[in-house]
C-alpha positions in Angstrom: -17.7 15.1 17.2 -20.9 17.1 17.8 -20.3 20.1 20.0 -23.3 19.3 22.2 -21.4 16.4 23.7 -23.9 13.8 22.6 -21.3 11.3 21.5 -20.3 9.1 24.4 -16.6 7.9 24.3 -15.8 4.3 24.6 -12.8 2.1 24.0 -12.8 -0.5 21.3 -9.5 -2.1 20.1 -10.6 -1.7 16.4 -10.8 2.0 16.8 -11.9 3.6 13.5 -11.6 0.3 11.6 -15.2 -0.9 11.2 -14.2 -3.9 9.1 -11.8 -5.1 11.8 -14.7 -5.2 14.4 -16.4 -8.1 12.6 -13.2 -10.0 12.3 -12.4 -9.5 16.0 -15.8 -10.9 17.0 -15.3 -13.9 14.8 -11.7 -14.7 15.8 -12.6 -14.5 19.5 -15.2 -17.2 18.8 -12.7 -19.4 17.0 -13.7 -18.4 13.4 -11.0 -17.4 11.0 -12.5 -16.8 7.6 -13.3 -13.1 8.1 -9.7 -12.6 9.3 -8.4 -14.2 6.2 -10.6 -12.0 4.0 -9.7 -8.9 6.0 -6.0 -9.4 5.6 -6.3 -10.0 1.9 -8.0 -6.6 1.5 -5.6 -4.3 3.3 -4.9 -1.3 1.1 -1.5 -0.6 2.7 1.2 -2.5 4.7 0.5 -0.2 7.6 -3.2 -1.3 7.7 -2.1 -4.9 7.5 0.4 -4.4 10.3 -2.1 -2.7 12.7 -4.9 -5.1 11.9 -2.8 -8.2 12.5 -1.5 -6.8 15.8 -5.0 -6.2 17.1 -6.3 -9.6 15.9 -3.4 -11.5 17.5 -4.0 -9.8 20.8 -7.6 -10.9 20.6 -6.7 -14.5 19.9 -4.3 -14.6 22.8 -6.7 -12.9 25.2 -9.5 -15.4 24.2 -7.0 -18.3 24.5 -8.4 -19.3 21.1 -7.2 -21.6 18.4 -8.6 -19.9 15.3 -5.2 -19.4 13.7 -4.2 -23.0 14.2 -7.5 -24.1 12.7 -6.8 -21.8 9.7 -3.4 -23.3 9.2 -4.8 -26.8 9.2 -7.7 -26.0 6.8 -6.2 -23.5 4.4 -2.5 -22.9 5.0 -1.2 -19.7 3.5 1.3 -16.9 4.0 -1.4 -14.9 5.8 -2.0 -17.7 8.2 1.7 -18.2 8.9 2.0 -14.5 9.5 -0.8 -14.6 12.0 0.7 -17.6 13.8 3.9 -15.6 14.2 1.9 -12.7 15.5 0.1 -14.8 18.1 3.3 -16.5 19.3 5.1 -13.1 19.6 2.1 -11.8 21.6 2.3 -14.8 23.9 6.0 -14.4 24.5 5.6 -10.6 25.2 2.6 -11.3 27.5 4.5 -13.9 29.5 7.4 -11.5 29.9 5.2 -8.7 31.2 3.6 -11.1 33.6 6.9 -12.3 34.9 6.2 -15.9 34.0 8.8 -18.6 33.5 9.7 -20.1 30.2 9.8 -16.8 28.3 13.0 -17.8 26.5 11.4 -20.9 25.1 8.3 -18.9 24.0 10.5 -16.3 22.3 12.5 -19.0 20.4 9.2 -20.6 19.2 7.9 -17.2 18.1 11.2 -16.4 16.4 11.0 -19.6 14.4 7.4 -18.8 13.4 8.5 -15.3 12.2 11.3 -16.6 10.0 8.9 -19.2 8.5 6.4 -16.5 7.8 9.1 -14.3 6.2 10.1 -17.1 3.9 6.5 -17.6 2.7 5.7 -13.9 2.5 9.0 -12.3 1.4 7.4 -8.9 0.7 5.5 -8.7 4.0 7.0 -6.4 6.6 5.0 -7.9 9.5 7.3 -10.9 10.3 10.2 -8.5 10.5 8.2 -6.2 12.7 7.5 -9.2 15.0 11.3 -9.9 15.1 12.0 -6.4 16.2 9.3 -6.8 18.9 11.0 -9.9 20.2 14.3 -8.1 20.5 13.2 -6.5 23.7 13.3 -9.9 25.4 17.0 -10.3 24.9 19.7 -9.7 27.6 20.2 -6.0 28.5 23.9 -6.5 28.5 25.3 -5.9 25.1 27.8 -8.7 25.1 25.1 -11.3 25.8 22.6 -10.3 23.2 21.8 -12.2 20.1 24.0 -10.9 17.2 21.1 -9.5 15.2 20.1 -7.5 18.3 23.5 -5.7 18.6 24.0 -4.5 15.0 25.8 -1.4 14.0 23.6 1.7 14.0 23.0 3.8 10.9 24.7 6.8 12.5 27.7 6.8 14.8 26.1 8.5 17.8 23.3 5.9 18.0 23.4 2.8 20.1 23.8 -0.7 18.9 20.6 -2.6 18.5 18.3 -4.7 16.2 18.9 -2.3 13.3 19.3 -5.1 10.8 15.8 -6.4 11.6 14.4 -2.9 11.6 15.9 -2.3 8.2 14.1 -5.4 6.8 10.8 -4.1 8.1 11.5 -0.6 7.0 12.5 -1.4 3.4 9.2 -3.2 3.0 7.1 -0.5 4.6 9.2 2.7 5.0 8.5 4.5 8.2 6.5 1.6 9.6 4.8 2.9 12.7 4.9 -0.3 14.7 8.5 -1.3 13.7 9.9 2.0 15.0 7.8 1.8 18.2 9.1 -1.7 18.7 12.7 -0.5 18.1 12.3 2.1 20.9 10.9 -0.6 23.2 13.9 -2.9 22.5 16.5 -0.1 23.0 14.7 0.9 26.3 15.0 -2.7 27.5 18.7 -2.4 26.8 19.0 0.7 29.0 19.3 3.2 26.2 18.3 6.9 26.5 15.5 6.5 24.0 14.4 10.1 24.1 17.6 11.0 22.2 16.8 8.3 19.7 13.2 9.7 19.3 14.6 13.1 18.7 16.9 11.7 16.0 13.9 10.0 14.4 11.9 13.2 14.4 14.8 15.0 12.7 14.3 13.1 9.5 10.7 11.8 9.7 8.7 13.5 6.9 5.5 15.5 7.4 2.5 13.1 7.7 4.6 10.4 9.5 3.2 9.0 12.7 6.8 8.7 13.9 6.5 12.4 14.8 4.5 11.4 17.8 7.1 9.2 19.3 8.3 11.9 21.8 4.7 12.3 23.0 4.6 8.6 23.9 7.8 8.7 25.8 6.9 11.9 27.7 3.6 10.4 28.8 5.2 7.2 29.9 8.0 9.0 31.7 5.4 11.2 33.5 3.6 8.0 34.7 6.8 6.6 36.1 7.8 9.8 37.8 4.4 10.1 39.3 4.5 6.6 40.6 7.6 7.3 42.6 6.5 10.8 43.7 9.1 12.7 41.8 6.9 15.0 39.7 7.0 18.8 39.6 3.9 20.9 38.7 5.8 22.2 35.7 6.4 18.9 34.0 4.2 19.7 31.0 5.3 23.3 30.6 8.8 22.7 29.3 9.8 24.0 25.8 10.8 20.5 24.8 7.3 19.1 25.4 5.6 22.1 23.8 7.8 21.8 20.8 7.1 18.1 20.4 3.3 18.7 20.7 3.4 21.5 18.1 5.6 19.5 15.7 3.1 16.5 15.9 0.1 18.8 15.4 1.5 20.7 12.4 3.6 17.9 10.9 1.3 15.0 11.4 -2.2 15.9 12.3 -2.7 18.6 9.6 -0.7 16.6 7.0 -1.3 12.9 7.4 -3.7 10.7 5.4 -6.7 10.7 7.7 -7.6 7.1 6.8 -4.3 6.0 8.4 -4.8 7.7 11.8 -4.5 5.6 14.9 -6.9 6.3 17.8 -4.0 6.0 20.2 -1.8 8.5 18.3 -4.7 10.9 18.3 -5.1 10.4 22.1 -1.4 11.1 22.8 -1.6 14.3 20.7 -4.8 15.5 22.4 -3.3 14.8 25.8 0.0 16.5 25.1 -1.8 19.6 23.8 -4.2 19.7 26.7 -1.5 19.2 29.3 0.7 21.9 27.8 -2.3 24.3 27.9 -3.0 24.4 24.2 -6.7 23.9 24.7 -8.0 25.5 21.5 -5.4 23.7 19.4 -6.4 20.4 20.9 -10.1 20.8 20.1 -10.0 19.6 16.5 -8.0 16.5 17.7 -10.8 15.7 20.2 -13.4 16.2 17.5 -11.7 13.6 15.3 -11.3 11.2 18.2 -15.1 11.3 18.7 -16.1 8.2 20.7 -13.0 6.2 19.9 -10.9 6.9 23.0 -8.0 4.7 24.2 -7.0 4.3 27.9 -3.4 5.4 27.2 -2.3 8.1 27.8 -5.3 9.3 29.9 -4.7 6.8 32.6 -1.2 8.3 33.1 -2.6 11.7 34.1 -5.9 10.7 35.7 -6.3 10.9 39.5 -6.3 7.1 39.4 -5.8 4.8 36.4 -9.3 3.5 36.5 -10.6 7.1 36.2 -9.0 7.6 32.8 -12.4 8.0 31.0 -13.4 10.8 33.3 -10.1 12.5 32.8 -10.5 12.3 29.0 -14.0 13.8 29.2 -12.8 16.7 31.4 -10.0 17.4 29.1 -12.2 17.2 26.0 -14.8 19.5 27.4 -12.2 22.1 28.5 -10.6 22.1 25.1 -14.0 22.3 23.2 -15.0 25.2 25.5 -11.8 27.0 24.7 -12.4 26.6 21.0 -16.0 27.7 21.0 -16.0 30.2 23.9 -18.9 28.2 25.4 -18.2 27.8 29.1 -21.0 25.2 29.4 -18.6 22.5 28.4 -16.2 23.2 31.2 -18.9 23.8 33.7 -20.5 20.4 32.9 -17.4 18.6 34.3 -16.9 20.7 37.5 
């Protein structure tokens, strides 16, 4: 990002993925051919996973029928995968909104996932979707679906949808979304997921986005504690949070394939470094973010959630000032 602050941040669900932008515009308008082409030309499973997630969210938000039209005109494994994606998104959205009939939506989505898995046996996305649906099961272990209370890979870990995660992970080892969804499911079951995140970081290799999982949990925990008025001014100054931020910076930011970076991952790293006072270390992360900011995690630490962009800009300017020694950046936001 230019150090003169000329780039204005904005949120776009496609983030750095320029090809995804066109497909998003089309699918919102009910057109599916650019989505079909986009999914055929994903260079990694991770790209396919993230693109399909964003596209499905756009279809649901627009209340569109592009995917159903695609299935009718040119049925394919990609179209079946996208139908599973859309149905999972609908079920999760209904659950978050507290609507009735979530169980029926989840069953319909689960059937679509298994159908997509049969037609695309190498594709991790249907299995990622099944892990996502696991969070809609009963929190009580004895009432959960059998595949959601499987034996963990290590004795100290909780029971959970490990079998489904294994299917996703063996197709796309270290799948970012699959492990995030696993954390969501375990949290829905009342598990202390911070312990699970620490276990994941103990074996995640350098360059893996899984090294950022603790930063997500810390930001979300901060938001919850803040909402109930139980925060202390020293929340971000603990050794645990500082260690997590350093580990993500050194093990992920400086090692990862830059074409695989998620704008939201970068945002969580920048926020953690800023909040722990590592301003100069955060500056290169802000430079990479450029204009592609995401509301999370900035809305968690802003004075009010709708002031998240102002919070991002203040943090960015302070960190750039620390890196350059130019106090004009900090002064501009006073």
